[in-house]
N, C-alpha and C positions, 0 to 999 in steps of 0.2 A: 504493499499501501503508500509506505513514503518512499520509495521508487520512483513510481505511480504521480507521486506530489512534485517530487524534483522534475521528473520527465515533461509535464503540463506545464510546469515553471519556466520550464530553460526552451518549451517551443513556445510560449506568450512573449515573453522576455525577446526571442528569436524573431518573430514575426512583429512586434513592436517597432523593435531597430531597424528591420527592414522595411517598416511602411515610415518612419521619419528621412533615411536615406534616400526611396523611390519620390519622397514629396519634395525633399531637396533637390533633387534631381530637375525635376519639373518647375522647380521657380527657377531655377537658373535658366532654361531653355524659353520659360516663359518670358521673362525680361531682360531685352535687348540692353545689349552693352555698347560704352561707347565705338567700338570700331563697327558697329553694325547699325549709327544709325548717320542720314545723311541727311546736309540741308538744303532745302528748297527753298529759294526765291519767291513767292507767288507773282503770277504775273496776270496782268488783267483779264478781267474772264472767269478766270480759271475757280475754281470748288472746291471743295477739298475729296469729293467723288473724285474729281477730272485726274486728282494728284495721284489717290488711292491704285487709280486704275494704271496711272503711268511707273508706280512702282511694284506693283504688284502687293500692295498691301490691303489691311480693312481698315475703314476708317476707325473703329474703335481702339486701334493699334495708335494711331495717329491722334485722335484724341486723349489719350492716356499719356502722350508724351507730353502735349499740349493740350494742355487745358481749357488755355485761352480760346482756342479754334473752336468751343463750343458754340463759344456767341459770335462767329460767323467772322471771316477773315479778310483783307483786304491787299490790294499790291500791296508790291515789296514786303511783305512779313517775310518774316524768314520759321521756316515750319523744321522743325525735326523729324526725317521719315527714318520708321524702322527697315531696315533690309536682311531681308534672306536671303542670305551667300549660296544656301542650298539653292536653292530655286532659280538661280539667274546670275551669271557672271557680270562682272562690274563692266565689260567691254558691251555686254549687249544692253545693259543697264542705259551706258553714256550714249548706245545707237539709239534708245531708245527717247531720249529725251534731246537727244539733239532737232535743232525746229527741220521739219518739212520743205524741202525745196520744189514751191508747185512750179509745175511744168507750164512753162509757156507757149500759148497756144495760138496762133496767126486766125484773124478774123475773117474770113471770105467771104 
């Protein structure tokens, strides 16, 4: 009987410690680090939704880092954007952010 109690106590302690470690790992993955954040200068006509589409992020993540953006954004505001480097490469992100060249068409 004493062995069973010791065994159960050991399983309980192991499970409790494993749960704490798993929660800490999940928290560290959910919180972006400085290296995972880019600055974005808001241009005329941009919305948080458009900016999120450019960077492939969720608005809730942008609002978490920029709480004042909940009240609205204005041109020349700097937003900190969390970037998940596993989803998109730096070069691909830079290409996505370049202004698109408009094709010149001749009117006939």
